[in-house]
C-alpha positions as CSV (number, residue, x, y, z in Angstrom):
1,M,125.0,124.3,91.1
2,T,122.9,124.4,94.3
3,D,120.2,122.1,95.7
4,A,118.1,125.2,96.7
5,P,114.6,125.3,95.2
6,H,114.0,128.1,92.7
7,G,110.8,129.3,94.3
8,R,110.4,131.4,97.5
9,S,106.6,131.0,98.0
10,A,106.6,128.5,101.0
11,A,106.0,129.4,104.6
12,F,107.0,127.3,107.7
13,H,105.9,126.9,111.3
14,V,107.5,124.9,114.0
15,L,104.6,123.0,115.6
16,S,106.7,121.6,118.5
17,T,110.3,122.3,119.3
18,G,112.1,119.1,120.2
19,Y,114.7,118.3,122.8
20,T,117.0,115.6,124.1
21,T,118.0,115.4,127.8
22,S,121.4,114.5,129.1
23,T,120.1,113.5,132.6
24,G,117.0,111.5,131.8
25,P,115.1,109.5,129.2
26,G,113.1,112.4,127.7
27,V,113.3,113.0,123.9
28,A,111.0,114.9,121.5
29,A,111.3,115.6,117.8
30,T,111.1,119.0,116.3
31,V,107.8,118.8,114.3
32,S,107.4,121.4,111.5
33,L,104.7,122.4,109.0
34,V,105.4,123.8,105.5
35,L,102.7,125.5,103.5
36,D,102.9,126.2,99.8
37,G,99.7,126.7,97.8
38,E,97.5,123.8,98.5
39,L,100.4,121.8,100.1
40,R,100.3,121.2,103.9
41,I,103.4,119.2,104.7
42,V,104.3,118.0,108.2
43,F,107.9,117.1,108.7
44,D,109.0,114.4,111.2
45,P,105.9,113.9,113.4
46,G,107.9,112.1,116.0
47,M,107.9,111.6,119.8
48,V,106.3,114.4,121.8
49,A,104.9,114.4,125.4
50,H,101.4,114.2,124.1
51,P,99.8,114.4,120.6
52,S,98.3,117.8,121.5
53,A,101.9,119.2,121.3
54,I,101.4,118.7,117.5
55,L,97.7,119.0,117.0
56,D,97.0,122.2,119.1
57,P,99.5,124.4,117.2
58,L,98.1,122.9,113.9
59,A,94.6,123.9,115.1
60,D,95.8,127.4,116.0
61,L,96.8,127.7,112.3
62,G,93.2,126.6,111.3
63,L,94.2,123.1,110.2
64,R,92.8,119.7,111.1
65,P,94.9,116.5,110.8
66,E,92.9,115.5,107.7
67,D,93.9,118.8,106.1
68,V,97.6,117.7,106.0
69,T,98.4,116.6,102.4
70,D,101.8,115.2,103.0
71,V,104.1,113.9,105.7
72,V,107.9,113.7,105.3
73,L,109.9,111.3,107.4
74,S,113.6,112.3,107.6
75,H,114.5,108.7,108.6
76,H,113.0,105.7,110.4
77,H,114.1,106.1,114.0
78,P,111.1,105.9,116.3
79,D,111.7,109.4,117.9
80,N,111.1,111.0,114.4
81,I,108.1,109.0,113.2
82,M,106.1,108.0,116.3
83,N,103.0,110.2,115.4
84,V,102.8,109.7,111.7
85,G,99.4,108.0,112.2
86,L,97.9,111.4,113.3
87,F,97.5,112.2,109.6
88,P,95.4,109.5,108.0
89,Q,94.8,111.3,104.6
90,A,98.4,112.3,104.0
91,H,100.8,110.9,101.5
92,V,103.8,109.8,103.6
93,H,107.3,110.3,102.0
94,D,110.6,108.7,103.0
95,H,113.9,108.0,101.2
96,Q,112.5,105.3,98.9
97,A,108.7,105.6,98.4
98,V,105.4,107.4,98.9
99,Y,102.8,105.6,101.0
100,R,99.0,106.2,101.4
101,G,96.5,103.8,102.7
102,D,97.5,100.5,101.4
103,Q,99.4,101.9,98.4
104,W,103.2,101.9,98.2
105,T,104.8,103.7,95.3
106,D,108.6,103.3,94.9
107,R,110.5,106.5,94.1
108,D,113.9,107.9,95.1
109,A,113.6,110.9,97.3
110,E,116.6,112.6,95.6
111,G,115.3,115.5,93.7
112,F,111.6,114.8,94.4
113,T,109.7,118.1,94.1
114,F,106.4,119.0,95.8
115,S,106.4,122.4,94.1
116,D,108.9,125.0,92.7
117,S,109.6,126.0,96.3
118,V,109.8,122.6,98.1
119,R,111.9,119.6,97.3
120,L,113.7,116.6,98.9
121,I,117.3,115.5,98.7
122,R,119.0,112.4,100.1
123,T,121.4,113.3,102.9
124,P,122.6,110.0,104.6
125,G,124.9,110.1,107.5
126,H,122.9,109.9,110.8
127,S,121.3,106.9,109.2
128,H,121.6,105.4,105.7
129,E,118.1,106.6,104.8
130,D,118.2,110.3,105.8
131,V,116.4,112.9,103.6
132,T,116.3,116.7,104.0
133,M,113.4,118.8,102.8
134,L,114.4,122.2,101.4
135,A,111.7,125.0,101.4
136,G,112.2,128.3,99.6
137,T,110.6,131.0,101.7
138,P,110.7,134.8,101.6
139,Q,113.3,134.6,104.5
140,G,115.5,132.2,102.5
141,V,115.9,128.5,102.1
142,V,114.9,126.5,105.1
143,A,116.4,123.0,105.5
144,F,114.4,120.5,107.5
145,A,117.4,118.3,108.2
146,G,116.2,115.7,110.6
147,D,119.0,114.4,112.8
148,L,121.9,115.6,110.6
149,W,122.0,118.1,113.5
150,W,120.1,117.3,116.7
151,R,120.3,120.9,117.7
152,A,122.4,124.0,116.8
153,N,125.5,122.6,118.5
154,G,125.4,119.2,116.9
155,P,126.5,117.0,118.3
156,A,129.6,117.4,116.3
157,D,130.4,113.7,116.5
158,D,127.0,112.0,116.2
159,P,127.3,108.9,118.4
160,V,124.8,106.9,116.3
161,A,126.0,107.8,112.9
162,P,127.0,104.7,110.9
163,D,129.2,106.7,108.5
164,R,130.8,110.0,109.8
165,V,132.4,110.7,106.4
166,Q,129.0,110.5,104.8
167,L,127.5,112.6,107.6
168,K,130.0,115.4,107.0
169,A,129.4,115.3,103.2
170,S,125.6,115.6,103.8
171,R,126.0,118.4,106.3
172,E,128.2,120.3,103.8
173,R,125.6,119.7,101.0
174,V,122.8,121.1,103.2
175,L,124.9,124.1,104.4
176,A,125.6,125.0,100.7
177,A,121.9,125.4,100.1
178,A,120.3,126.6,103.3
179,D,120.0,129.9,105.1
180,I,118.1,128.4,108.1
181,L,118.4,124.9,109.6
182,V,115.7,123.1,111.5
183,P,117.4,120.3,113.4
184,G,115.8,117.1,114.7
185,H,115.6,118.0,118.3
186,G,116.0,121.7,118.7
187,A,114.9,125.2,117.6
188,P,115.7,126.6,114.1
189,F,119.0,128.4,113.7
190,V,121.0,130.3,111.2
191,P,124.2,128.3,110.5
192,D,127.5,130.0,111.1
193,G,131.2,129.2,111.5
194,T,130.5,127.3,114.7
195,T,127.9,125.0,113.2
196,P,129.2,121.4,113.3
197,R,130.3,120.0,110.0
């Protein structure tokens, strides 16, 4: 059995490619957009140099912030959630609930489906609350994995992971379903034998 969604109707765009720097304080999240029918889902609207790094590419696609229907937060570290307020009309999803305005609706992210092509699974390891969004596209299944991988090369041994056994299990689960990975702080990549597990 696979976690992959059945449908292949979604499309995705990376709005801003994230980074971490080894010589300075700079960090930015990889912010992505998934489209499927009427769904306009932003994944991890985190730290960027300026909000325009998210909003300008969105505008280039013909979308305003209020057109975004949903926001998914992979986990609650500030570098992944800093700009969630840019999307005031969106339903905000995390590992345990959906939030909108002053409404908080409890629900487990595991198996939550937006459509036949887009779903959430729980993938703890980098934090206890990690979720991954899986999107079935014509190019294959794309996994928006947050910080399970910061970038294509890992890090193999995540220095902030509270449970490395759980991290490994979650990475294996995502790799079993995905053709393309979108990491938390780097460009999308096709996993291979060198991908940290």
